N, C-alpha and C positions, 0 to 999 in steps of 0.2 A: 447679542447671543441668542441662538436658536432655542426655542422652548422644546425640551425633549418630550413633552407630553402632547405636542400638537399632532393631530391625526389627519389622515387623508380621507375625504369623503368617498364612499363606495356605494353603488346601487346594487340591490339584490336583483339579479337578472334571472335566477332560476332557483327552485327549491325542490329537492328530491327527498321523499320520505323513505329512509332506510329501514327503520323499525318503528315500533309504537312510540318510542321516546328519543329517536335519533334522526336528525335531518342533515342533509348536505346542502349548504348555502353556496351558490355561485355568485361571487361579488365582482363587480367591475369598478375598480377605483378610477378617480378622475384622471390620474396619471399612473402609468405602469409602475408596478412594484416588483423589484427583483428580490428573490429569496433563494436560500439553499435548502434542500430537503433536510428536515430535522429542526430547522429554526422555527420560532414561534412568533406570533403577532398578538397584540391586544385588539380585540374587537369591541368597539365602543357603541353604546346606545346613548347618543348625546343627551346630557342632562339627567341620565339615569345611572350609568355605571359602565364598567368594562370588565372583560375576562380574557385570559390568555388561551389561545388555541394554535395548534400547529397546522399550517396549510396542508391540505390533503391532495393537492393537485400537482401537476407536472411543473417542476421549477423552471423548465424552459419556456413556459407560458407566463408572461408578465402582465398581460392586459386583463385577464380574469383569473381569480383565485377561488379555489374551493375550500370550505371549512366544514368539517363534519362534526356536529355538535349534539351532545346529549343534553336533554332537559333535566337539570339536576339542582339548579339554584335560581336565585332571583333574576340575574341577568339572562341566563340561558332560557328560563321559562318565557321571559319577555321576547327573546329572539325567536323562539318557536311560535310566537303569536304574530310575527311580522310576515309581510307578503311581498311578492314580486313588485318592484317599483319603489319599495321603501329604501331609506338610506341609513347606513351605519358608518362608523369611522374605523379606520385601520391605522394602527400605530406599530412601527417596527419595520423590518424584522429584527429579532433579537436572538442571541445565542450563536453557537458555533455550527450546529448541524452535524450531519454524518460526514466523516472523512473519506469521501468517495475515492480519492486518489489512492488511498492505502488499500482499498478493496480490489483494485484491478488485478486480474489474473488469478483470483482466488475463488474458492467456493464460498458462496454467501448463504448462510443459514439463518432464516428469519423466523421468529416465534412471536405471535401476536395473540392478544386476548381482548374480546369485546370491542369497544370503541377505540382501543389501542391500535386497531388496524388503520386508523385515520392517518397518523404520521407515517406508518409503514406504507400506505398507498403512495405518498409522495416519494418515499424511498424506492418503491418498486418502479414507479414511472422513471425515476432518475436512472435506475439500473437498465430498464428497457430501452432508454435512449441510446445506450451503448452496449446492448445485450451481449455482443460477442466478446466483450472485454472481460467477461467473467466465466470461470469454468463451469459453475453451476449456480442456479438461483433456486433455493428451496424455501417454501413458505409453509409453516405449520400454524394453523389458526384455530382458536377455540372460542366458541360462543356458548352462552348459557342454554339457549334452546335454538332450534332451527329458525324460529321467527326473529331471533336476535342477531342473526348473521347480517353484517353490513356488506354493501356492494354486491348483493346477490346477482345482479344482472351483468356484472363486469368480470367476475372471477373466471368464468370459462374463457373469456377473451384473453386474460392474462396467461392462461395455460398455453395458448396458441402462439405466443410471441416468439418462442424458440423451443427446440427439442430439449434443451438442457434446463428447462424450467419444470419444477415439480411442486404441486400444491396439494396439501391434505388438510381437510377440515374435520373438526370434531365438535360435538355439542355435549354439554354436561348431562342433559337428558334429551331423549328423542321424542318423536310423535309418530302418528300413523303413516305419515308421508316420508319422513326422513329415512334415507337409505344409507347414510354415511356412518362413520364411527361414532360411538357414544362413549363418553368418558372425558375427564378433564384433559387439558392440553398436554400435560406431561406424559399421558398414556400413549401418545403417538410419537414420543421422542425416543424411538428404539429402532433397531435394525437399520441404522442410518448408513448409507453409502457415501460417507464423508470422511475426509482426512481430518480428524478431530484436532490434531495439534496445529494444523495450518489454517483451517477454515476460520472465517469471520462469522460471528454470530451477532444478531441484533434482536433485542427483546423489548417489547412495548405492550403494556397492559396494566391492569390493576396491580398495586404494589404487592399484594399477597401472591398473585400469579407470577410476577416477575421474580420474587424471592425464590419460589420453589422451582421455577424454570432455570434460574441461574444455578442453583445447587445441582439440578439434574444435569445441566451442561457440563459442570465441573466434574461430576461423577463419570460422565461419558468420555472425558478427556480433553475438553476444550480448555485452552489457556485463558486465565483470568484477564490477560491483556488483550485478548481477542473477543471478549464478550462486551458488546456495546449496549448500554442501558439508557432508555429514555426516561430520565428522572425529572418529570414535570411536577416539581414540588412547590405548591403554593406560590407560584410566580405571579407577581403583581406589577411592580413598576417597570420591570424589564431592563433596568439600568443599574442594578445593584445598590440601590439606595434604601429601600424599605426594609431589607433584611429578612423578609418572610420566607425566602427560598434557600436559606443557608443549609449547606450540607458540609458540616465540619468547617474547613477553611474556604470552601467554595460557595459560589452563588450559582444556582441552577440557571438563572437568567443570563449570566455573563460567561461562566465557565462551562456551561452545559447548553441545553438540557441533556445532551448526549455525553455520557461518561463511560469509560472502560472500567470494568469491575475492579481491576487492580488498584485504581486510584481511590476508590471509596470503600473498599471492602472492610477496612479496619476502623471506619468511622462509626459512631453510635447512631442507632435509630434510622438507618438509611431507608428502611422499608416502611416507615410510618407515613 
């Protein structure tokens, strides 16, 4: 019987510093790993520990994978100390990912906050792979300050993928250089040229941000069955055994981490 906790060795081939406490690690596994946008994997420091992260790269590319990681705990702090050439482990992928086939021929409305843009980067690349299959691709992204915006060097290139792509960024506070909108991300969810009842929305970010964005989308007229939430809650084992990621009757690691709001809206403490 195969050991479900066995990992694949992967070499760190590049590291990009996104912000003061967020880095994107490009990993080359010993054997290619296929995943779907929205799925997650456990990144392991052998002998130390592991933590779950959603790949932030194009799911069409299997020989290298990107993981955008904030330094926030024991494992992530140690990951941030690693260098090119070091080796980590990859276990997974786990979860169901985004139901891309259901998104075809629709307007796609994406809202991200902070490092929550990492899973959304994988989604955006998946959409860009077949960009003409979608009526519109709209991204609204919020960061705490201009210095906290991730993928700064890429965002302009995303705008150029097609004419029906629209991207707007806001920051909670500005600075002397920032020329964009200032305010929390819900302040740019207005005057939308979108068919609210038919459009698909995807939300990823800190729980409190997801909560108020979801309520705002409902107020705007989005259907609860069309709001997809990345509920990355305390995922650990990846196979529904440890129970840490329970959301009512569901396990985020097996039944998610992407859930439509109608499935979980009546469950207790979903934003904790």
